[in-house]
C-alpha positions in Angstrom: 31.2 -42.3 -10.3 26.8 -42.6 -10.8 25.9 -40.3 -13.5 22.7 -38.5 -12.8 22.5 -36.5 -16.3 22.0 -33.4 -13.8 24.8 -30.8 -13.9 25.3 -28.3 -11.5 25.1 -25.0 -13.3 24.6 -21.9 -11.4 23.1 -19.5 -13.8 18.8 -19.4 -14.2 17.3 -19.6 -17.7 16.8 -15.9 -18.9 13.2 -16.6 -18.8 13.4 -17.8 -15.3 15.2 -15.0 -14.3 12.5 -12.5 -15.6 10.1 -14.0 -13.7 11.6 -14.0 -10.4 12.3 -10.0 -11.6 8.6 -9.8 -12.4 7.8 -11.4 -9.2 9.7 -9.1 -7.1 8.3 -6.1 -8.7 4.8 -7.1 -7.9 6.2 -8.0 -4.0 3.4 -6.4 -1.5 4.1 -3.7 0.6 1.5 -2.7 3.6 2.1 0.6 5.3 0.0 2.9 7.9 -0.1 6.3 7.2 -1.4 9.2 9.8 -2.7 12.3 8.7 -2.8 15.5 10.8 -4.0 18.8 10.2 -8.2 19.7 9.3 -8.7 16.3 8.5 -11.6 15.6 10.4 -15.3 16.6 9.9 -14.4 17.7 5.7 -15.5 14.2 4.1 -11.4 13.2 4.5 -12.5 9.2 5.1 -14.5 9.1 2.2 -12.6 11.0 0.0 -9.5 8.5 0.4 -11.9 6.0 0.2 -13.2 6.7 -3.0 -9.5 7.6 -4.3 -9.0 4.2 -3.0 -11.1 2.7 -5.7 -8.8 4.2 -8.7 -5.9 1.4 -7.8 -5.6 -1.7 -6.9 -5.3 -1.4 -3.3 -6.9 -2.7 -0.2 -7.1 -1.2 3.3 -9.0 0.8 5.3 -9.1 4.6 6.5 -10.5 5.9 10.2 -10.9 8.8 12.4 -8.6 9.0 15.8 -9.6 10.4 19.0 -6.4 12.7 19.0 -8.0 14.5 15.6 -5.8 12.4 13.2 -6.7 10.1 10.6 -5.3 6.7 10.4 -4.7 4.9 6.9 -3.7 1.2 6.5 -3.0 0.1 3.2 -1.7 -3.1 1.1 -0.6 -3.5 -2.6 1.9 -3.5 -5.2 4.6 -1.1 -3.9 3.5 1.0 -7.2 0.2 0.9 -6.6 0.5 2.0 -2.8 2.5 4.9 -3.7 0.4 5.9 -6.5 -2.6 5.8 -4.2 -0.8 7.8 -1.3 0.6 10.1 -4.0 -3.1 10.8 -5.0 -4.1 11.5 -1.6 -1.4 13.7 -0.7 -1.7 16.0 -4.0 -5.3 16.0 -4.5 -8.3 17.7 -3.1 -7.3 17.0 0.2 -3.9 18.5 -0.4 -4.8 21.7 1.5 -6.1 20.1 4.8 -3.0 17.8 5.3 -0.1 19.4 7.5 1.6 16.8 8.5 1.8 12.7 7.0 3.9 9.9 8.8 4.5 6.3 7.3 5.4 3.1 9.1 5.9 -0.1 7.2 4.1 -3.0 8.4 5.1 -6.2 9.3 2.1 -8.0 8.4 -0.6 -7.4 6.0 -3.4 -5.1 6.2 -6.8 -7.1 7.1 -9.3 -5.6 5.1 -11.6 -6.3 2.3 -11.6 -4.0 -0.6 -11.0 -0.4 1.1 -13.1 0.3 4.0 -14.1 3.5 6.5 -13.9 2.0 10.0 -15.7 3.0 12.9 -13.8 1.8 15.6 
């Protein structure tokens, strides 16, 4: 039998386990969020874009023809959550009557955080 010098160890060194754990914690998430309420004609999109500057997220915000506002946002899970909490609990809180989230399978296509007009 040929001795290759390799063993069949199943445990990873702790430094590699730490790196894998770190990578998983930084996993990116993409969400689509719809806001309903008095969210158009009040500067909602501009406030959302300004709030995004305080977080490591990318995405966009736009008005919808049915009166809702749509946000698509991507970043590390904790950054996305903190950003959405800031939107929901900040100065816009009284204007939002309902917030609906959907996880997106594909990354959000955006540079920085934009107001879209389509």
